[in-house]
C-alpha positions as CSV (number, residue, x, y, z in Angstrom):
1,M,-3.3,20.8,-7.0
2,V,-3.3,18.1,-9.6
3,I,-4.5,14.6,-8.3
4,E,-1.9,11.8,-9.0
5,V,-3.5,8.4,-9.6
6,I,-1.6,5.3,-8.7
7,Q,-3.0,2.1,-9.8
8,I,-1.8,-1.1,-8.0
9,K,-2.5,-4.5,-9.4
10,W,-2.5,-7.1,-6.5
11,E,-1.8,-10.8,-6.7
12,G,-1.9,-13.5,-4.0
13,P,-1.9,-15.2,-1.9
14,F,1.7,-16.3,-1.8
15,F,3.2,-18.3,1.0
16,I,6.8,-18.6,2.2
17,E,7.7,-21.4,-0.3
18,D,6.4,-19.3,-3.2
19,L,8.6,-16.2,-2.5
20,K,11.4,-17.3,-4.7
21,S,9.2,-16.9,-7.7
22,L,9.0,-13.0,-7.0
23,N,12.6,-12.3,-7.9
24,N,12.2,-10.9,-11.4
25,D,14.5,-7.9,-11.6
26,K,12.3,-6.3,-14.3
27,I,8.8,-6.3,-12.6
28,D,9.0,-7.6,-9.0
29,Y,8.8,-4.2,-7.3
30,G,6.0,-2.5,-5.5
31,I,3.9,-2.8,-2.4
32,Y,3.4,-6.0,-0.3
33,Q,1.0,-7.0,2.4
34,I,1.6,-9.7,5.1
35,Y,-1.3,-11.6,6.7
36,G,-1.5,-13.9,9.7
37,N,-2.9,-14.5,13.0
38,H,-2.9,-11.8,15.7
39,L,-3.7,-12.3,19.5
40,V,-5.9,-9.3,19.5
41,Y,-7.2,-8.9,16.0
42,G,-7.8,-12.5,15.0
43,E,-6.9,-14.9,12.4
44,N,-5.7,-14.0,8.8
45,V,-5.6,-10.3,9.4
46,L,-3.4,-7.6,7.8
47,L,-0.2,-7.4,9.8
48,Y,2.2,-5.4,7.8
49,I,2.4,-3.2,4.6
50,G,5.9,-2.7,3.1
51,Q,7.7,-1.7,-0.1
52,A,10.0,-3.5,-2.4
53,N,11.8,-0.5,-3.9
54,E,15.3,-1.1,-5.3
55,Q,15.0,-4.8,-4.4
56,T,12.6,-7.4,-5.5
57,F,9.7,-8.7,-3.4
58,F,11.7,-11.9,-2.7
59,T,14.7,-9.9,-1.5
60,R,12.8,-7.6,0.6
61,I,10.3,-9.9,2.3
62,R,13.3,-12.3,3.1
63,Q,14.6,-9.6,5.3
64,H,11.5,-10.2,7.6
65,Y,12.3,-14.0,8.0
66,Y,13.2,-13.6,11.6
67,W,9.5,-12.8,12.6
68,L,7.7,-14.5,9.7
69,E,5.7,-17.6,10.7
70,D,5.0,-20.6,8.3
71,D,1.2,-19.8,8.1
72,F,1.7,-16.2,6.9
73,S,0.4,-15.3,3.5
74,F,1.7,-12.5,1.3
75,Y,-0.1,-10.2,-1.3
76,I,2.1,-8.4,-3.8
77,G,1.1,-5.2,-5.7
78,R,2.7,-3.9,-8.7
79,L,2.2,-0.4,-10.0
80,S,0.5,-0.4,-13.4
81,G,-0.4,2.0,-16.0
82,Q,-0.1,2.8,-19.7
83,D,3.6,3.6,-19.6
84,T,6.4,2.6,-17.2
85,P,7.7,5.9,-15.7
86,S,11.3,6.8,-15.1
87,Y,13.1,5.0,-12.2
88,E,12.8,8.0,-10.0
89,I,9.2,8.5,-10.5
90,W,8.5,4.9,-10.1
91,H,10.5,4.8,-6.9
92,N,8.7,8.0,-5.5
93,K,5.2,6.4,-6.4
94,I,6.1,3.2,-4.5
95,S,7.2,5.1,-1.5
96,A,4.1,7.4,-1.5
97,A,1.7,4.6,-2.0
98,E,3.2,2.6,1.0
99,Q,3.0,5.7,3.2
100,L,-0.7,6.4,2.4
101,L,-1.7,2.6,2.7
102,I,0.0,2.4,6.1
103,H,-1.6,5.5,7.4
104,I,-5.0,4.5,6.3
105,H,-5.0,0.8,7.2
106,A,-2.7,1.0,10.3
107,P,-1.4,-2.6,10.3
108,S,-0.4,-3.7,13.8
109,Y,3.2,-4.5,12.8
110,N,3.8,-1.2,11.2
111,T,4.1,0.7,14.5
112,A,7.1,2.8,13.5
113,N,5.5,4.4,10.3
114,I,1.8,4.6,11.1
115,N,1.9,8.3,11.9
116,S,4.9,9.3,9.8
117,V,2.9,10.2,6.7
118,N,4.0,13.3,4.9
119,A,0.8,15.2,3.8
120,D,2.8,17.2,1.2
121,I,4.0,14.0,-0.4
122,V,0.8,11.9,-0.4
123,G,-1.9,14.6,0.0
124,H,-2.6,14.6,-3.7
125,I,-2.2,10.9,-4.2
126,H,-5.3,8.8,-5.2
127,I,-4.8,5.0,-5.1
128,F,-6.8,2.4,-7.0
129,N,-6.3,-1.1,-5.7
130,I,-7.3,-3.7,-8.3
131,G,-7.1,-7.5,-8.4
132,K,-6.6,-9.4,-5.1
133,Y,-6.1,-6.6,-2.8
134,K,-7.5,-8.7,0.1
135,S,-8.4,-6.3,3.2
136,L,-7.3,-3.1,1.7
137,L,-9.9,-0.5,0.7
138,P,-10.4,-0.6,-3.1
139,E,-9.8,3.1,-3.5
140,V,-8.0,5.6,-1.1
141,S,-7.3,9.2,-1.4
142,G,-4.7,11.4,0.5
143,R,-7.1,14.3,0.0
144,R,-9.9,12.4,1.8
145,W,-7.6,11.1,4.7
146,L,-5.1,13.8,5.3
147,K,-6.7,17.0,4.0
148,E,-10.3,16.4,5.0
149,I,-10.4,19.7,6.9
150,E,-9.8,21.5,3.6
151,M,-12.8,19.8,2.0
152,L,-15.2,20.5,4.8
153,S,-17.6,23.4,4.6
154,D,-20.4,24.4,6.7
155,N,-22.3,25.7,3.8
156,V,-25.0,23.2,2.9
157,Y,-26.7,23.4,-0.5
158,R,-29.9,25.4,-0.4
159,Y,-32.5,25.9,-3.0
160,N,-32.7,29.5,-4.4
161,E,-36.2,30.2,-5.5
């Protein structure tokens, strides 16, 4: 199976008053992270990972206003590469990246989607997080996190003399 690399360029932090600036209908699509205080996990921790797909970051994050708090911060990740893919491919990459990042990082507010990862869709994905990715791992692989059993072997290397 061919490994598909998804590169995500992260920016932030943004705050609630900054969100209106993330409404460019040409580029403001991708993955976002929400950080805030959590009673169990502490201060300024990753609470939620979401996707802005078919709507800008501003439009999508605004849909969370009923639970957002003034001190929350936001990091936005735009997919990047040599050439912009077709709309369908771009859409699918955003969805796959969100699934894998939620599965691996398990943010506390993503309770509905933490275990709903589709290994057939994201098992061949390899994500490079660049820029200000905050608490995310810099590099994640569907093969490593979802198909580890296929990678494991009891055969250790041995010198043949």
